[in-house]
N, C-alpha and C positions, 0 to 999 in steps of 0.2 A: 504493500500500499504505500502511496506517495503522500507527501505533506499536504497537498491540496485536498486529499480526501479526508484529512483529519480537521480541516478548517470548517467552521460553520458557514452556512450560506448567508451572504450579506447583500444588502440593497442600498443603493444610493438615491438621494434626492438631488434633482438637477433642476436649477431655475435659471433661465437665460432670457435677458432682455436687452434691447438697445435703449440706452438712456441718452437724452439730448444735452449731455454735458461732456466737457473734456475729461479724459482720463485723470488728469491732475485734481479736478474737483471731486471726482468719484473717490480717488484715493484718499484725499483729505477727509472725506465723509466716513470712509471705512477705517481710518487710523487715528482719529482724534477722539479721545475718550468722552468728552462732552457731547460730541455729535453722535457717537455710537449710542449714547444714552437717549438720544432723540428718535433714533430709528429702531432701536431694540430694547436693550436693558443698559443701565449704568454699569460699566466694568469697574472693577476694583483692581488697581495695579497695572492696567494695560499700558504697554508701550509697544510700537511697531518695530521691536528688536527681537531677532531669533534668540530663543531661549527663556524669554520673559514669561513668567507665570502670572496669571490673573484669574479673577473669578467674576461670575454673574450670580446673582441671587434671584430665584424664582420661588414658586410656591412649594413648600415642603409637602411630602407624601409618605406615610408609613414611616419606615426607618430611614428615609432619605431626608436630609436637612434643607434640600432645595438648592444647594451650592453647585454651580456647574464650574468645574475646575478646568482651565484652559492653559495651554502653553504655546507660545508663538513658534512654529516650526519652519516657516519660510517667509521671507520678506524681499520682494523685488519691487522697489518703488514704482508706482504707477502701472504695475503689471500683475503682481500676484502676492497674496497674502494667505497663509495657511496656518490654522492653529488646531491643536487637539481640543476636543470637547467631551468631557468626561463628567458623569453624574450619575444619580440613582443609587440603588442599593440592591444586592442580590436577593434580599428577602421580599422585595416588592414585585407584584405582578401588575401589569398594565402601567398607569402613570407612575413614574418613579422607579422603574425597573433599571438595573444596571446598564449604562450606556458608555461605551468607549469608541468614539467616532473622530472624524477629522472634517473641519469646515475649510473649504478653499474657495477664495474669491480670485477670479481671473478677469482682468481688464484688457481690452484690445480696442484700438481705434476702429471705428465704423463710419459709414456715411451717416451723417446727422448726429454724431456723438460717439458714445462708447458702448461696446458690446460688454455687458456684465454677466459673467457666468458664475454662479454659485453651485458648488457640489458639496453636499454634506454626506459623506460616505462612511460605511461601516456599520449599518443597522443590521444587527443579528435578528434574522426572522426564525421562528415567530416571537421570540422573547421581547423584541423591541417594536412589535407591531403598533402598540398604542402611541409610542413616541414617533414612529415613522408616519403614521397617519396624521397626527396632530402637527407635526413639523412640517410635513409636505404642504399643508395649507398656510401654516404660519410663515414659512420662508418666502412665499409669494407675496405676502402682506409686508414682509420685512423688505423685499426688494422695492416695492411700491413706496415704502417709507424712506429708503435711501434716496430715491429719485426726489421725493418732496423735500428732504433735508438738503440735498446737493443743490436744488433749485434756489434755496435760500442762501447758499454759500458761493454763488457765482461771483467772481471778482472781475 
């Protein structure tokens, strides 16, 4: 048996939109703590520097304290930002189950603005079904919020 047979099946959320803003404007929106708080949740300790650990606080559930623990994995200014996204607890079923995933934002120039591609990868199915379903809809709203916040940040 090979290693692939031992790994659980995972699924990714992918949201892709062309936003009418320059990549630099989108980048600022994705990498400034105060602005992140306007389009998603206020991060504690975020800096767009590889290796930086930071957290988000959401609603606790069961044995989970609601803290999403993140670490910046990759930073390519105006092009790519990736961070680990971990939360939940093994004892929880449904909302608040153990989650060990990666969020990757990719920006590229496009006619009329910037192609923004979000990939939230590594959802273990069926364990993470609730998170996958909730976040599939949630990330669509987040991308719309990024657009709205970026519109206010044009210089």
